[in-house]
N, C-alpha and C positions, 0 to 999 in steps of 0.2 A: 278172832278178836280184832277190832279196828284200833290200831295204836295211834291213829292220827287224831289230834284234838279237833273239836268242832266249835263253831261259833254261830250264834243266832243274833239277828238284828230285827228290829221292827221295820215295817215298810216305810215309816217316816225316816228312820235312820238311813235306809238304803236308797231313798228317793233322791234323784238328781235331776239335773236339767235334761229336757228331751233333746234328742239329737236334731240339730237343725239341718235343713237340706244342704247337701254338699255343693259348694259353688263350683262353677266352671272357671278355672283360673285363666285370666287373660295373659297376654304376652307383653313383655317389656324388654327393652334392651338390657342385656346383662352387663353390669359394670365390673371390671376386673377388681379383684380383692388386693392385688399386689400393691405395695406401697414403696416409696423411695427407700432405698437401703442405706441406713446411716450406721457405719461400723461403730461410731461412738456409742450408740444405744446398746450394742452388744457388749461393749467394754465396760460400761457403767451399770449394766443390768443387775449385777450381783449386789451393788451397793444400794441401789434404790428399790430392789425387788421387794423388800419387806414393806415398802411404803408405796404401793401401786398408785395411790391417789395423786402422788406427785407427778405422775406421767399421764395417766388416764383417769379422768373423773369417774366415780362410781355411777353406774347407770340406773341403779335401783332408786325407788322412791321411798322416803323415810317411812311413810305410813304403811306401805305394803310390807317393808322389811320388818316393821314392828309387829304386824299381825302374825307373820311367820314365827317370830321369836316368841310371841305370846303362846302360840299353839304348842311350841316345844316346851315352854316352861310349865304348861298346865298338865303335861303328861310325863310320867317317868317310865323308863324302860324297865322291864322285869329283870333283865340281866345286863351286865356291862362287860365289854371286852377286858381281858387281862392286860393287854397292851394296846396303845393307841399311838397314832402319829404325834410326835412332840409338838408342843404349842409354839406358835410363831416361828416355825422352823424355816430356815433358808439355807441354800447350799451353794458352794462353789467347788466344782469337781475339776481336778487336774488329771494328769496321766491319760491312760487309754480311754477311760470313761469320758473325761472332758472332751477329748477329740471326737469321739462318737457323737456325743450330744450336740456339739457344734456343727458337725457335718450333717446330721439328721435335720437340725433346725434350718440350716442354710439351704440345703439341697433337696429337701423334701417338704417339711412342714410349712415353710413360707412360700412355696411355689406350687405345690401339688394341685390345689383347687383351680388355679388359673391356667396351669398347663393342661388340666383335665376338666374342662368346664362341665362335662356331663355329670360330675359329682353332684352338682346342684341343679343342673338343667333337667335331670330326670324328674325332679319335683316340679319345676317350673312348667314343664311341657306335658304333664301327665294326661291332660285332656286333648292333646293335639293328635289329630288323625292325618295320615295313617300312624298307628302306634309303632313305637320303636320295637325292634326285635331284641329283647333284653333277657338276660338270665334272671331267674327269680330272686337272686340275692342282691341285686343292685341297690336296693334301698338301704343296705347296711353301710355302704362306703362312707357316707358323710358322718355317720355316728361313730364308726370306728376311728376314722381320722380325727374327729373332734375330741373324743375321749383321750386318745393317746397324746394328742398335741397339748391338751391342758395339763396332763400329768408330766410331760416333759417340761412344760413351762414351770411347774413346781420345782423342778430340779435346777433350772437355769435362771429363772427370773429375767429372761431375755425380753427387753421391752419392745424390740422390733417384732418378735413373735407374738407378744401380747396384743400389740396394736393390730396385727394381721388377723388374729383370732377374733378380736372384737368385731371387725368388719365381716368376718365369716359368720359369726353368731347373728349379727344384725340382719344379714342377707338370708340366713337360714330361716329365721322365725317369720320373715315376710312371706315365705313360701308355704306356710302352714294354712290349711283350710280353716274356714270359720268354725267347723265342727271339731277341729283338732287334728285332722288327718295330715300327716307329713310323710307321705310315701310316694312312690313313682307310678302308681297304677290309676287308671281312670275310674270314675265313680262306680260303675257296675261291678268292678273287680276288687274294690278296696276292702281288705280284711275279710274277703269272701271265700278264700280257699279253693279257687279254681283257676286253671291256667288261662292266660290270655290267648285269644285266637292267633296272635302274632308271636307266641312263645317259641323259643328255639327248640323246645322239646315238649311233646304232649304230657310228659310226666313232670314238667318244670313248674311246680306250684310256687306262687309268690311266698317269700319269707317275710310277710308283711309285718306281723306282730314283732318278729325278730328285729327287723329294721328299726321299728319304733323303740324297741328296747335300747338299742345302742344310742339312738338319738337322745333318749331320756337320760342315759348315763352322762353323755357329753354335756347336755344342758344343765344337769344338776351339778356336775363338776364346775362348770363355768360360773354358775350362780354362787356356789360355795366360795370360790376364790375371788370373785369380783363384786358380788352383791347385785348382779344384774337381775332385776326383778322381771324383766321381759323374758329372760331365759327360763326362770322358774315358772312364769305364767305359761310358756309354751310346753314345758314338761307337764304341768297340771292339765292343760288342754288334752294332751295325749292320754293321761290317766283318766280324765273324764270321758273321753271317747271310748276307751276300752270298757269302762264301767257301763256306759250307756248301751253298748252293743252286747256285752257278754254277761254282766252281773245278773244272776237269777234269770237267765234266758235259756230255757231248756232246748230251744230250737237252734242255738248257735254255739259253737265251740271256738274258743280262742286259739286252739291248736290248728284249725283250718288246714287239715290234711298234711300237716308237717309238724307233728307234736315235738319232735326232738329239738326244734329250734323255736317254735312259736309259743312255748310255755315260759320262755326266758323272762317275760315281763313280771313273773313272780318276784324276781329280784328287784327290778326298778320300782315296782309298785310298793314294795316294803320300804325302799329308800325314800320314796315320795311321801309315804305315810309318816315316816319319822321326821321328815322336813316340815310337813304341813299339819299333821294331826287329823287329816281327812279320813274318816272311818270307812268310806266306800273303797278306798284303795286297799286297805287291809282286808276288807270283806272279799274283794275279788282275788286277792292273794290267797286267802284261805280256801276260797272256792276252787282255785286251781289245784291245790293240794288235795282237797277232799273229794273232788269229782274228776278232774282231768287226769290225775295220776292213775286212776283205776279204769279208764276207758279202754276198750279194745279198739284198735285202729283197723277197721275193716278195709281190706284192699291194700293196705300198706305192707311192704316187704322190708325185711332187714337189709342193711347196706354193708354189714361187716361179715367177715368170714365165719364168725361164731353164730350168726343168726340169719344169714342170707337165704338159707333153705326154707325158712318159715313161709308158708303160703296161707292165703285166706285172711291175712291181717296179723297184726302184732298186739299182744297185750301191752298196756301202758307201762312205761317205766315208773313203777311205784317206788320212788327213791327211798321213802321212809320205811315202808313195809319190807322191801327186799333187803335193805341194809340191816334192819333189825333182825331179819331172819338169818343173817350171816352170809348172804351171797356176796361173792367178790364182784367188783364192778363189771368186769368183763362178762359175767354171767347174767347181767341185766338184759332185758329183751333188746334194747337198742343202746349200747354203751358208747355213744358217740361223744366227740369232744364238745360239741355245741351244748350238750346237756349239762356241762359243768356250770354254765351260766344260770341255768334253772336251779342247780344245787346250791349256788351262792345264795339263793333266796331262802333256803332252809336255815342258814345260820342267822340271817336277818330276822326270820320269824322266831328263832330261839331268843334273840336279844329282846324282841318286842314282847313275846308272850311268856318266856321262861319255860316253855314246854321242852322237857329233856329229850324226848324222842328226836326232835329236830337236831339237837347237838350230837346225839349218839350216831344218827344216820350220817351226818356230815363228816364226823371224825372217821367213821368206819370206811366211807368211800375214799377219803384222802389217803388213809394208810393202805387200803387195798391197791390203789394206783401206784403208790410208792413201791410197794412190794412186787407187783406183778406187771406193771406197765410203764414204769419210769426207766428210761434208758440210761446208758452210761454217761450221756451228755447232760443229764438233768432234764431232758425233754420227755413229754408225755405224748403218746399215741403211736399206733402202727396202723397205716391205712386209714387214718383219720378217726381212730377210736381205740378202745381197749380190747385186747385179744388175750390177755393173760400171759404174755411172753415178752419180757424186756430184752430178749436176745434176737427178736425178729429184725432182719436187716432191711426191711422195706422203708417206705416213705414215712417221714416225720414232719408233719405240717406246721408251719409257723403259727397259724392261728391257734393250733392246739397248745403250743408252748405258752402263748399269751394267756389263754384261759386257765392253764395249769398254774401259771404264776399268780394270777388273780385269786385262785383258790388257795394257794399257799399263803398269800398275804392274810386272808381271813382265818386260816388255820393258825397262823402265828398270833393274830389278834386274840383269837379264842383261847388258846392254850398257854401262851407265853413260853413255849418249849423252844429252847435254843436250837435244837436239832432241825426244827422247821426252818429256821433262818439259815442253817447250813444248806438245806435243800434249795432255798431261794438263791443263795450265792452260787451253788453248783449250776443251777439253771441259767443264771445271768451270765456267768463268765465263760460258759461253754455253749449252751444251746442258743441263747439270745445273741451273743456276739457272733456265733457261727452263722446265724441266718441273715445277719445284716452286713451289707457291704460297708467297708470303712469309708467309702465316699459319701454315704448317707443317701445315695440316689435310688437304691433298690434293695429288696430283700428276696429271699428264696421262697418258693412254695414248700419245698422239702429239703431238709438238711440231714441226710442219713448218717449213721454212725461210721460207715465206710462208703466212699463214693466220691461224687463231685457236686459242685454247687453252681447254680445259675439263677438268673432273675426269675421271679415267679411269673412275670409276663412272657417269658421266653418259652416256658414249658407248660403253661396252664392258662390259656387265653380265656378271659371272661368278657372282655369288651373288645370288639373288633373295629369300633368306630374311631376316626381320627381325633375326636375330642375327648377320648378317654383311654388312650393306649397304655398309659402307665398304671391304670387302675386294676386292682385285683384285691380280693379279700385280704390276702396276706400283706400286700403292699400298704393298704390303709391301716392295718392293725399292728404292724411290726414295731412302730415307735413306742407302743404301749409297754412292750417288754422291758424297755429301759425306764419309761415313765413310772411304772409301778414301784420302782426303787424309792420314789418319794414317800411311799407309804410305810416302808419298813427299814430304811437306812438308819434313822434315829427315831426311837419310840420313847414313850413314857409309860410308867406305871405309878402306883400310889406312892412309891418311895422316891422316884426321881427319873433319871434317864436310862435308856437301854440302847447301847451302841451295837448295831448289827453289821454295818458296812465298814470294811477296812479298805482304805485306798487314799491316795493323796487328795486332800480336800480340806475345806474350811466349812464348818457347819455351825449355824447359830440357832439358839432356841431359848426359851424361857423356863426357869424353874422357880417356883414360889415367887413369881413376879420379877425375878432377877434375870436379866439377859446373860446368856452363857455363850462363849465361843469355844468350839472344839476344833483344833487344827491338827491334822494328821500329817506327819512328815514320814513318808514311807515309800518303798518301792513295791509293796505288796500288790499282787500275789507273786511277783518275781522273787521277792525276798520275804522272810518271815518276821522282820523287825518292824514294829510300828511305834513311833514316838508320838504321843498324844499330849498336846498342850491344852490344859483346861484353864480357861480364862473367864471367870465370872466378873461382871461389872463391879461387884463388891462381894466380900466373903459371904458364903451361904452354905449351909449343910444340906446334903442330899446324897442319895445312893446313886453311884455310877455303876451300871451293870455292863460288863464286857462279855461278848460272846467268845467262848473258848470252843473251837470246832471239835467235833467228835473224832476227827482223823488226827488231831494234834495230840499225840500221846504224851509228849513232854513239853509243857508250856511253862514259861516264866513271866511273871508280872512284877513290876516294882513301881512304887510311888515315891517320887523325889529321891530315887536311889535306894529305898528300903524295900526289900523283897516282901511280897504278899504271899501268904500261905494258902494251902488248900485250893490250888488252881487245878481244877478237874476237867477232863475233856467231856464234851457234850453237855456243858452246863453254862449258865451265866455266872460270872464271878462278880459278886456284889461288893463294892468298896464304898462304905458309908462313912463319911467324914466331913468336917468343915472344909470346903474348897475355897482357895483364894487365888487371885491372879498370879500366874507364873507356875502353878503346880504342873507337874509333868508325870505322865504314866508311860512306862516302857513295857511293851508287850513283845515277847519273843515266842513265835509259834514254831512248832516242829514241822519242818518242810521235808522230812524224809519221804522217800517214795513209798506209796502204798498201792495196793493192787486189788482188782476185782477179777476173780477167776470166772471165765465164761462157762455157760452150759448150752445145751440144745444147739442152735445154729452156730454158736460161738464156742462150742466144745473144743478144748485144746488151745484156746486163745485167752488172752488176759488184757484187761485195760490197766494202764499205768497212770497214776495221779501224782502230781507234786502239789501239795496243799489242795486247793479246790480245783486246780487246773487239770483237765484231762489232756494227756499227751498223745500226739498222733505222729504218723510217719508218711512222707510222700514217696511212694514206691516208684521206681523207674520203669518197671514192667509189671505185668500181672503176677509173675512168679517172685517178685522181689518182696519178701516178707522176712526180715532178718530175725534170727533167733537170739534172744537175750537170756542171761542168767541172773536172776535176782541176787544171787550170792556174790556175783562178780561183775556187776553192771558198770561200775566205775564212771558215773555220770559227772560231767563238769559243766557248770553254768557258763554259757557263752555270753559275752558282753552284747548288749542290745544293739550297739552300733553296727554289729556285723549283719544284722537283719532288722531294720527299723520297724517292720510290720509285726514281728513276733513279740509277744508279751513274755513268753518263757521259751528259751532255746537251750537245749541240753545236748552236749556231745557225749554219747554213751558207747560202751564197748560191747560188741557182739560176742557170741560164743567162740567164733573163729578169730577173735582179736581185732576185727576191723572196727573203724569208727563210723558211727551213724549219727545223724541229727534227728532228735525228737523235738517237737515243738507244740505249743499250745494248739488245741483243737481248732480254735478260731482261725489262726493264721495259716494253718495247714491247707485249708481250702480256699483261701482268699483269692489266689491268683487263677483259680479255675482248674488247677491240677488235681489229680486223683489223690485221695488220702485214705489212710486206714487208722482206726483207733482200737481195733482188737488185734493184738500182737502176739507173737509166740514168745512166751517167757517161762523159763524153767525155774524150779525150786520156789514156787509160790504155794502157800497153803490156802485151801478153800475155806471160806467163812460163810456160814449161812446168814440169811437176812434176819435182822432183829430191829426192833424200834430204837435200840441204843446205837446200832450200827447199820443204818439203812443202805449205806453204800457198799456194804459187805467188805469193808476195808480189811486187808490182811497184810502181813509182812512176809519176811523170808521164811521158808519152810525149815 
């Protein structure tokens, strides 16, 4: 039985413009994007970020924006997310997060394209002979960079970054072909699925549709935040090109010999349909599900240990059918991390069509990964995919973590389940901070649970040319792990606001048309107390939902000094009342140590957490693995001045009575030293996985 919905359109509905001949791009001198750096812009960005027109004029044209709005107004989604990003939200982050965002903006996002001009030159020079010897993935760099940069901008409202991105966007769209092509390959190889004669490997097929997918995301983000109609037009031209080439064309497949990546436009086509109402985009998205998911990939072999032995081709990843059949994600034919971007398209199809199978498949895959492939750091992937073993001590790629975070954001929007927000926090404060250098200049390719860290360009070179030495898929993608926080830090539902992110910050949003300011005075996650000032512009009644983490067994909440009852772990605490300026919420979370007892490769070892923070140890030798006793660990929180890099620093007692320092996973590997996060701990009880306790948190035996 085919569980996938089908759609039929008339030829008139599917008709679109004919593809025009692809032009040979000429050459012109590349103008640097970099602009004079005015520190004042960065200082005042938070104040004027809510009013971008005061700094940069909107680039869209009124008539064009009005036509888009009309398309949206004429069409209603079949389903709506449970939670959405709060209205008119702006952020000012302090503490460790604020320092990371500033470093990433200053030392990567506002310099990377100029220091690495090949990011855009691969588009500019695509017809130039002799062709460059490039990896098949190079077309993704600009899109990944742009998407992450716009999301970081949502967190910082940094006017210097915004001005830089405007110049980047303007230059990017100039490099698009008249037919919509915006990739690095010459005419004969565009979206054709065959390697270039100059390819670095005969098996290196261009990831062409994949590169266009990431560009569409960045362009749509930029249009959403700035109203830039040119950016939306460029995204539409990509969508039109894909439809012209692949919609109802039995002779061509959008997968083009690399289906695990080149089906990702399913996601961006759905987003583009929601933005424009153009039915061809939805028709191609449905075609990908109904046809591409079921194709056998003749000649393709699996790339993961679970499927590498398959010869003669792979059956397609039929994400809907296989998920509804109860298969775990690692049991899919090719459970790569890149496929998560295709899976994001399923939940968009659910919101568009209301078809329950899409929702069921998406939820099943997310929970399957949490149970069997999410590591103690909150990261997803082993050897770049799912293998059904969270204890595997191999590589954990940065790009996998970013894709996993994006999937978690949509899972939270879908379900409104606070435990999903717990998972997002776990990933951010451990895996994301762990892969990013605090200088903001580089990120890792792999951040294992035990091991060392180095720049992704040091151990996985993808560009060997002097005009792109800093570029790598993970380098271009890493900022997005932070930027995605803009989607889930503060959300809204039908009753009011939903606060997910705890940390020193000031956040502004609107409720019922009333501006609200939320100021957090806290040292979290170093300490468990959060003082939250709620300051509406005028009194207004709404529900404030507070995330109570599932690991916080004993939590206390008070409003203006009066205790709130029924504070339960793994739930949102809803406080519905008239709020007035000066109201204060006090939250005390349980920061007692909790444990995850290892299995398989980690048998006899345990991970220790303090709140959401995974603790790690820097061994002096390979044999240095101190034994701890959960009944008598006697940990003392060390003042941060003793180690300014550490977020959490604990002095603990070993079984032999010696003192050792445990520290947050992030800072344990910051200086390049070896670290371990699976430790020897006595008297810990084993706890099985459950959807109520996905971290397998346990206490003392």
